C-alpha positions as MATLAB code, in Angstrom:
seq = 'MDPVINPYTPGAGSRPPELTGRDKQIADFTTLVKRLQIGKPQKNLMVTGLRGVGKTVLLNSFADIAESQGFRTAQLEITHEMDFKLNIIRLLRKVILSISPIDRMKKYGMDALGILKAFSIKNEAGLEFNIDVDAIAGMADSGDFEADLADLFIVAAQAAREHGTGIVFLIDEIQFLEKKSLEALISALHQVNQKNLPLAVVGAGLPHVPGLSGDAKSYAERLFQYPMIGKLDRHEAKLALKLPAHKESVLFHEDALQAVIDFTDGYPYFLQEYGQHVWNIAKDSEITIEDVKQAKREVIATLDESFFRVRIGRCTNAEIRYMSGMGSLGQGPYSSKAIAEKLGREMASVSPIRSRLIHKGLVYGPDYGLTDFTVPQYDYYMRRNHPFEALNSSETIG';
ca = [
     -15.217 -101.852  -33.320;
     -17.057 -103.498  -30.478;
     -19.322 -100.859  -28.848;
     -19.457 -102.902  -25.636;
     -15.821 -102.116  -24.825;
     -16.000  -98.540  -26.156;
     -13.963  -96.597  -23.569;
     -15.450  -93.142  -24.210;
     -18.159  -91.896  -21.845;
     -20.175  -88.871  -23.021;
     -22.643  -88.500  -20.179;
     -23.710  -85.894  -17.646;
     -21.137  -86.215  -14.876;
     -19.720  -89.461  -16.271;
     -16.048  -89.776  -15.423;
     -13.958  -89.946  -18.590;
     -11.481  -92.805  -18.856;
      -8.641  -90.295  -18.566;
      -9.218  -87.219  -16.369;
      -6.641  -84.999  -18.056;
      -6.004  -81.312  -17.508;
      -7.426  -81.144  -13.977;
      -4.316  -81.929  -11.913;
      -4.175  -78.465  -10.333;
      -7.757  -78.597   -9.050;
      -7.312  -82.146   -7.718;
      -4.088  -81.141   -5.960;
      -5.758  -78.081   -4.410;
      -8.647  -80.157   -3.091;
      -6.316  -82.811   -1.698;
      -4.407  -80.073    0.113;
      -7.671  -78.712    1.522;
      -8.642  -82.089    2.976;
      -5.209  -82.786    4.422;
      -5.008  -79.361    6.056;
      -8.428  -79.846    7.610;
      -7.181  -83.137    9.049;
      -4.473  -81.338   11.001;
      -6.647  -78.402   12.050;
      -5.236  -75.778    9.688;
      -7.547  -73.427    7.761;
      -7.616  -73.451    3.975;
      -9.770  -71.731    1.392;
     -12.677  -73.832    0.185;
     -13.229  -74.382   -3.539;
     -15.870  -73.086   -5.911;
     -15.208  -74.585   -9.352;
     -16.654  -72.575  -12.238;
     -16.936  -73.098  -15.977;
     -19.253  -73.509  -18.920;
     -21.487  -76.514  -19.482;
     -19.698  -79.673  -20.547;
     -16.240  -78.874  -19.185;
     -16.375  -81.476  -16.410;
     -17.389  -79.622  -13.228;
     -19.605  -82.466  -12.004;
     -16.892  -84.987  -12.841;
     -14.500  -83.016  -10.648;
     -16.971  -82.956   -7.759;
     -17.321  -86.731   -7.990;
     -13.534  -87.081   -8.019;
     -13.299  -84.807   -4.979;
     -15.798  -87.035   -3.154;
     -13.622  -90.081   -3.870;
     -10.516  -88.288   -2.591;
     -12.237  -87.121    0.601;
     -13.609  -90.574    1.345;
     -10.201  -92.138    0.739;
      -8.900  -89.827    3.498;
     -11.616  -90.990    5.882;
     -13.905  -87.973    5.477;
     -17.697  -88.164    5.257;
     -19.199  -86.619    2.138;
     -22.641  -85.453    1.072;
     -23.552  -84.301   -2.432;
     -26.386  -82.063   -3.576;
     -27.464  -80.634   -6.935;
     -29.359  -77.354   -6.693;
     -32.513  -76.827   -8.772;
     -34.924  -73.912   -9.009;
     -37.667  -75.914   -7.291;
     -35.536  -77.225   -4.415;
     -36.171  -76.453   -0.753;
     -32.531  -75.911    0.176;
     -33.186  -75.709    3.903;
     -34.835  -79.128    3.970;
     -32.198  -80.743    1.748;
     -29.152  -79.430    3.595;
     -30.656  -80.558    6.900;
     -31.263  -84.038    5.510;
     -27.640  -84.140    4.400;
     -26.510  -83.057    7.860;
     -28.541  -85.864    9.402;
     -26.936  -88.317    6.975;
     -23.352  -87.280    7.683;
     -23.838  -87.090   11.455;
     -25.241  -90.620   11.528;
     -22.375  -91.804    9.303;
     -19.705  -90.499   11.669;
     -20.108  -93.324   14.165;
     -22.485  -96.124   15.156;
     -25.010  -94.762   17.627;
     -23.844  -97.032   20.451;
     -20.332  -95.536   20.122;
     -21.355  -91.938   19.379;
     -19.508  -89.479   21.621;
     -20.713  -86.260   23.241;
     -20.668  -83.900   20.257;
     -22.269  -86.502   18.020;
     -25.208  -86.948   20.376;
     -25.408  -83.169   20.835;
     -25.485  -82.738   17.060;
     -28.421  -85.132   16.762;
     -30.266  -83.384   19.589;
     -29.713  -79.944   18.065;
     -30.708  -81.225   14.641;
     -33.900  -82.607   16.134;
     -34.642  -79.231   17.737;
     -34.154  -77.565   14.358;
     -36.413  -80.117   12.681;
     -39.180  -79.520   15.221;
     -38.886  -75.728   14.999;
     -38.979  -75.745   11.183;
     -41.442  -78.617   10.811;
     -38.828  -80.338    8.640;
     -40.246  -83.771    9.383;
     -36.893  -85.514    9.808;
     -37.139  -89.086   11.041;
     -35.085  -89.960   14.131;
     -35.109  -93.702   14.632;
     -33.072  -93.328   17.798;
     -33.929  -92.133   21.267;
     -32.507  -88.611   21.369;
     -33.965  -85.560   23.053;
     -34.163  -82.231   21.275;
     -31.637  -79.738   22.714;
     -33.159  -76.303   23.057;
     -31.230  -73.084   22.618;
     -29.225  -73.903   19.507;
     -30.344  -74.016   15.859;
     -33.928  -73.319   16.911;
     -34.054  -69.519   16.597;
     -35.955  -69.574   13.324;
     -33.153  -67.540   11.688;
     -31.817  -69.959    9.073;
     -28.446  -68.229    8.756;
     -27.760  -68.448   12.495;
     -29.248  -71.922   12.837;
     -27.256  -73.379    9.955;
     -24.054  -72.047   11.506;
     -24.940  -73.782   14.796;
     -25.566  -77.046   12.968;
     -22.372  -76.852   10.887;
     -20.289  -76.165   13.991;
     -21.678  -79.014   16.113;
     -21.513  -81.451   13.176;
     -17.881  -80.494   12.547;
     -17.103  -80.847   16.264;
     -18.614  -84.345   16.203;
     -16.511  -85.221   13.173;
     -13.322  -83.999   14.833;
     -14.218  -85.875   18.003;
     -14.313  -89.102   15.951;
     -11.173  -88.356   13.946;
     -12.905  -87.545   10.690;
     -14.234  -84.574    8.723;
     -17.118  -83.526    6.494;
     -17.203  -82.288    2.887;
     -20.377  -80.963    1.278;
     -20.229  -81.014   -2.534;
     -22.846  -78.752   -4.120;
     -23.451  -78.699   -7.871;
     -25.277  -76.017   -9.908;
     -24.744  -73.605   -7.048;
     -25.680  -70.613   -9.209;
     -29.327  -71.660   -8.799;
     -29.186  -71.211   -5.014;
     -31.361  -68.297   -3.911;
     -29.496  -65.427   -2.303;
     -30.712  -65.950    1.275;
     -29.659  -69.605    1.184;
     -26.267  -68.708   -0.286;
     -25.806  -66.104    2.441;
     -26.603  -68.709    5.102;
     -24.236  -71.271    3.575;
     -21.321  -68.844    3.306;
     -21.914  -67.471    6.817;
     -22.037  -70.959    8.343;
     -18.827  -71.980    6.601;
     -17.152  -68.755    7.717;
     -17.883  -69.545   11.362;
     -16.631  -73.121   10.953;
     -13.382  -71.818    9.470;
     -12.879  -69.411   12.349;
     -12.897  -72.401   14.705;
     -10.533  -74.480   12.493;
     -13.064  -77.293   12.317;
     -12.852  -80.103    9.707;
     -15.779  -79.162    7.487;
     -15.573  -77.916    3.903;
     -18.004  -76.795    1.248;
     -17.008  -77.337   -2.372;
     -19.282  -75.910   -5.026;
     -19.515  -76.015   -8.801;
     -21.379  -73.672  -11.081;
     -21.399  -71.317  -14.029;
     -18.771  -68.592  -14.476;
     -20.787  -65.869  -12.726;
     -20.765  -67.743   -9.379;
     -17.916  -65.599   -7.920;
     -20.040  -62.500   -8.441;
     -23.066  -64.134   -6.822;
     -20.961  -65.201   -3.835;
     -19.500  -61.725   -3.441;
     -22.952  -60.176   -3.568;
     -24.160  -62.609   -0.889;
     -21.257  -62.005    1.506;
     -18.425  -59.552    0.951;
     -15.890  -61.885    2.590;
     -16.686  -64.779    0.226;
     -13.627  -63.978   -1.901;
     -11.451  -64.685    1.158;
     -13.322  -67.872    1.984;
     -13.129  -69.575   -1.425;
     -10.787  -70.187   -4.295;
     -12.611  -69.898   -7.621;
     -10.752  -72.075  -10.139;
     -12.275  -71.732  -13.589;
     -11.979  -74.813  -15.757;
     -12.471  -74.807  -19.496;
     -11.364  -76.580  -22.601;
      -8.270  -78.759  -22.613;
      -5.134  -77.684  -24.434;
      -4.119  -79.727  -27.454;
      -1.777  -81.997  -25.512;
      -4.365  -82.698  -22.814;
      -7.083  -83.280  -25.412;
      -4.839  -85.684  -27.286;
      -4.238  -87.713  -24.145;
      -7.983  -87.783  -23.388;
      -8.536  -89.449  -26.773;
      -5.373  -91.451  -27.248;
      -4.844  -93.129  -23.872;
      -8.274  -94.861  -23.595;
      -7.840  -96.287  -27.095;
      -4.297  -97.420  -26.328;
      -5.521  -99.329  -23.253;
      -7.795 -101.321  -25.570;
      -4.882 -101.933  -27.987;
      -6.317  -99.502  -30.543;
      -4.145  -97.053  -32.447;
      -5.554  -93.525  -32.885;
      -3.816  -92.034  -35.943;
      -2.179  -88.648  -35.392;
      -4.087  -86.866  -38.183;
      -7.330  -88.343  -36.832;
      -6.510  -87.005  -33.365;
      -5.810  -83.543  -34.728;
      -9.055  -83.483  -36.706;
     -11.151  -84.388  -33.645;
      -9.388  -81.756  -31.542;
      -9.924  -79.124  -34.240;
     -13.662  -79.823  -34.318;
     -14.213  -80.117  -30.567;
     -11.895  -77.239  -29.661;
     -10.767  -79.358  -26.717;
     -14.066  -79.307  -24.784;
     -14.175  -82.472  -22.640;
     -17.786  -83.471  -23.340;
     -17.357  -82.996  -27.090;
     -14.170  -85.071  -27.049;
     -15.982  -87.951  -25.377;
     -18.902  -87.710  -27.803;
     -16.631  -87.757  -30.843;
     -14.514  -90.535  -29.362;
     -17.555  -92.734  -28.817;
     -18.877  -92.254  -32.346;
     -15.580  -92.704  -34.148;
     -14.839  -95.848  -32.115;
     -18.131  -97.414  -33.182;
     -17.483  -96.556  -36.846;
     -13.885  -97.791  -37.031;
     -13.603 -101.288  -38.545;
     -10.442 -102.613  -36.968;
      -7.893 -101.745  -34.316;
      -7.006  -98.396  -35.887;
      -8.912  -95.095  -35.934;
      -8.122  -93.190  -39.118;
      -8.877  -89.753  -40.520;
     -11.504  -91.349  -42.751;
     -13.266  -92.719  -39.655;
     -13.241  -89.232  -38.153;
     -14.728  -87.719  -41.310;
     -17.400  -90.385  -41.460;
     -18.340  -89.880  -37.793;
     -18.598  -86.097  -37.996;
     -22.200  -85.968  -39.236;
     -23.375  -88.269  -36.435;
     -21.434  -86.276  -33.848;
     -23.074  -83.009  -34.925;
     -26.535  -84.613  -34.937;
     -26.012  -86.079  -31.475;
     -24.687  -82.835  -29.997;
     -27.588  -80.920  -31.522;
     -30.121  -83.328  -30.076;
     -28.676  -84.128  -26.640;
     -26.558  -81.098  -25.762;
     -27.863  -78.037  -27.579;
     -31.531  -78.510  -28.500;
     -32.686  -79.702  -25.069;
     -31.784  -76.286  -23.678;
     -33.533  -74.189  -26.287;
     -36.708  -76.242  -25.837;
     -37.450  -74.283  -22.650;
     -37.304  -70.907  -24.392;
     -39.924  -68.562  -25.759;
     -39.740  -67.209  -29.320;
     -38.461  -63.918  -27.967;
     -35.674  -65.664  -26.048;
     -34.713  -67.733  -29.090;
     -34.533  -64.568  -31.189;
     -32.355  -62.900  -28.553;
     -29.894  -65.816  -28.609;
     -30.057  -65.953  -32.396;
     -29.047  -62.315  -32.445;
     -26.138  -63.125  -30.141;
     -25.022  -66.002  -32.349;
     -25.184  -63.862  -35.485;
     -22.537  -61.574  -33.981;
     -19.973  -64.409  -34.015;
     -18.139  -65.685  -30.961;
     -18.856  -64.016  -27.619;
     -18.836  -62.390  -25.217;
     -21.205  -59.768  -26.607;
     -21.937  -56.257  -25.428;
     -25.529  -55.624  -24.387;
     -25.549  -52.640  -26.722;
     -24.523  -54.752  -29.728;
     -27.239  -57.322  -29.019;
     -29.915  -54.646  -28.660;
     -28.798  -52.996  -31.886;
     -28.954  -56.342  -33.689;
     -32.514  -56.815  -32.433;
     -33.407  -53.253  -33.407;
     -34.446  -52.398  -29.845;
     -33.415  -50.246  -26.924;
     -31.277  -51.991  -24.319;
     -33.866  -51.463  -21.593;
     -36.579  -53.161  -23.649;
     -34.620  -56.396  -24.077;
     -33.003  -56.609  -20.633;
     -35.951  -58.663  -19.228;
     -35.239  -61.321  -21.851;
     -31.591  -61.425  -20.826;
     -32.645  -61.774  -17.191;
     -34.904  -64.722  -18.007;
     -32.152  -66.437  -19.989;
     -29.722  -65.970  -17.079;
     -32.328  -67.462  -14.754;
     -32.638  -70.466  -17.075;
     -28.868  -70.899  -17.130;
     -28.450  -70.307  -20.869;
     -26.483  -67.056  -20.744;
     -24.442  -65.254  -18.110;
     -22.689  -61.943  -17.617;
     -18.907  -62.478  -17.690;
     -18.406  -58.783  -16.920;
     -20.383  -55.572  -16.667;
     -22.343  -54.884  -19.849;
     -21.400  -58.231  -21.414;
     -23.380  -61.394  -22.142;
     -22.233  -64.822  -23.294;
     -23.584  -68.340  -23.708;
     -23.079  -70.821  -20.870;
     -22.648  -73.622  -23.428;
     -19.512  -73.844  -25.606;
     -20.095  -73.434  -29.359;
     -23.720  -72.429  -28.819;
     -23.207  -69.501  -31.175;
     -22.370  -72.029  -33.923;
     -25.480  -74.051  -33.090;
     -27.687  -70.951  -33.305;
     -26.252  -69.935  -36.675;
     -26.815  -73.418  -38.067;
     -30.276  -74.054  -36.672;
     -31.783  -70.653  -35.873;
     -30.150  -68.149  -38.252;
     -31.159  -64.633  -37.307;
     -31.992  -63.538  -40.825;
     -34.473  -66.427  -41.198;
     -36.471  -65.554  -38.089;
     -39.631  -63.533  -38.442;
     -38.550  -59.980  -37.663;
     -42.076  -59.193  -36.532;
     -41.851  -61.589  -33.552;
     -42.741  -59.882  -30.317;
     -39.862  -59.011  -28.051;
     -40.850  -59.046  -24.394;
];
């Protein structure tokens, strides 16, 4: 069929044509925004899940919802190389300036700009202020980022309330945030909540984010909800495939639907990838089981190249062997002891490899003494492409 009108969208953060299975999270976020509007506290959200389950898509949907309610939003994706202090301050400048035109900015808005300028000067942040505003000394200029960020969050939220709006920060890949920055973020949000101000922080990250947040601040579990999203159930997965085709007057045969769901196990990214390929292969306005069978080889090749292999390309031989050992044990999670035994090593001697893989975002610890892949079906990929028995057993582990 015509690839130009292909409704399936397998991309990083691309919104699928049908956002199925996420009604609870969308409802919770909508409640958060509406409660902030009337000055009532509500737990913020920290969405967790494996790669490819749609966390970024949800953040983008949250941004749309907040903006439809008149809130100002700012989005940020955390990377290892990022200067978080500089980036969060730039976002604060952006949202403060978006609250109101300068000639109609009220007291707290002008105060926020003055305090932000004081912070910028103190930290040599180099923010550009194309307006005539004096730095306000005594707030956000202590040099203690945790205390200064709280000052900035509070005055920005006060400015938003003064103008009948609110602020939502949406932060992706939050597991890569260094501990001191996470401590500052959680502390600042905590102080905002205590004052019932209309500012929220919504994060998204891998499944170990709740543990990281708890380690940063013990009260984080009372400040956030941690909804974990995963694969869709069979009904939700069927709708994600069937409804986009139906809107283009294309019939998706029932046995074809079931075959795609069986292969993808209901993971949203995989569903979109398979949907795109089978659409392009189908000859007329029906998608049959034969189309699904024909598309399978291309789907596997595409997933290997664009979803799986790009991650392993950053790994050393020792790290690849560690993950190969994990994959050879079947489906995770895996005990650290079992992995070490598979590698023929003591647990202590391979723990540095595990730490490096966690740092790279390829594995995580779902519980004490356990390790699992952050990417669905990665064990299957390792068995197909890096079988443990085929690796050189003499490779150095370290």
